[in-house]
C-alpha positions as CSV (number, residue, x, y, z in Angstrom):
1,M,109.7,81.3,84.7
2,V,108.3,81.5,88.4
3,T,106.8,84.6,87.4
4,A,105.0,83.4,84.3
5,M,103.4,80.1,86.4
6,T,102.5,83.3,89.0
7,I,100.5,85.2,86.0
8,L,99.3,82.2,84.5
9,I,97.6,81.1,88.2
10,A,96.3,84.7,88.7
11,F,94.9,84.6,85.1
12,I,92.9,80.9,85.9
13,S,91.8,82.4,89.5
14,V,90.1,85.1,87.7
15,L,88.4,83.0,84.4
16,L,87.5,80.3,87.5
17,M,85.6,83.8,89.4
18,L,84.0,84.4,86.0
19,V,82.7,81.5,85.5
20,V,81.5,81.0,89.2
21,L,79.6,84.7,88.7
22,I,78.1,83.2,85.4
23,Q,76.2,80.3,87.3
24,N,73.1,80.7,88.5
25,P,72.6,79.7,92.3
26,K,69.3,77.5,91.2
27,G,71.0,75.6,88.8
28,G,68.4,77.0,85.8
29,G,71.1,77.4,83.8
30,V,72.8,80.2,82.1
31,D,71.6,83.7,84.0
32,S,70.3,86.5,82.2
33,T,74.1,88.0,82.0
34,L,75.1,86.3,79.3
35,G,71.7,87.3,77.2
36,G,69.1,85.2,78.8
37,Q,66.9,83.3,76.3
38,S,69.3,83.9,73.2
39,A,71.9,81.9,75.3
40,N,69.6,79.2,76.7
41,Q,68.3,78.6,73.0
42,M,71.6,78.4,71.6
43,F,73.2,75.8,74.1
44,G,69.9,74.7,75.7
45,A,69.6,74.9,79.1
46,A,70.7,71.4,79.9
47,R,73.8,72.0,77.6
48,S,74.7,75.6,79.2
49,T,74.8,74.0,82.6
50,N,76.8,71.5,82.0
51,L,79.1,73.6,80.0
52,V,79.6,76.1,83.1
53,E,79.9,72.9,85.4
54,K,82.1,71.6,83.7
55,A,84.5,74.9,83.0
56,T,84.8,75.0,86.7
57,W,86.0,71.8,87.5
58,G,88.6,72.4,84.6
59,L,89.6,75.3,85.6
60,A,89.7,74.5,89.6
61,I,92.1,71.5,88.9
62,V,94.2,73.4,86.4
63,L,94.7,75.6,89.3
64,V,95.5,73.3,91.6
65,V,97.9,71.6,89.4
66,L,99.4,75.1,88.8
67,C,99.8,75.5,91.8
68,I,101.5,72.9,92.6
69,I,104.0,72.8,89.7
70,T,104.9,76.3,90.5
71,T,105.4,75.3,94.4
72,I,107.9,72.1,93.2
73,M,109.5,75.0,90.7
74,V,110.2,77.3,93.8
75,S,111.4,74.8,96.0
76,N,113.8,73.2,93.2
77,T,115.2,76.7,92.4
78,G,116.4,77.3,96.2
79,G,113.7,79.2,97.9
80,D,116.5,79.8,100.4
81,A,118.3,81.9,98.0
82,G,115.8,85.5,99.6
83,I,117.6,84.0,103.1
84,Q,120.8,83.7,101.9
85,L,120.6,87.8,100.6
86,L,119.0,88.3,103.5
87,S,121.6,87.3,105.7
88,E,124.7,88.2,103.6
């Protein structure tokens, strides 16, 4: 289960990096990487900025929650098992 959570954390991290890279540093909406004017016309400049910002915050929150849950899972499953194996 911990392996699945680790893979999920890695996937969310990659998505978060992509969403952050899509953002225009000047706050001007979706950059030309997603089609420039056609993307702005489809969503509108304000909507596309809000969508990317909400996606960034949502992915960041999900990432933090998954990290906390995984930490709790590892500590409950006996994180000392690796130390016991080494000492034998």
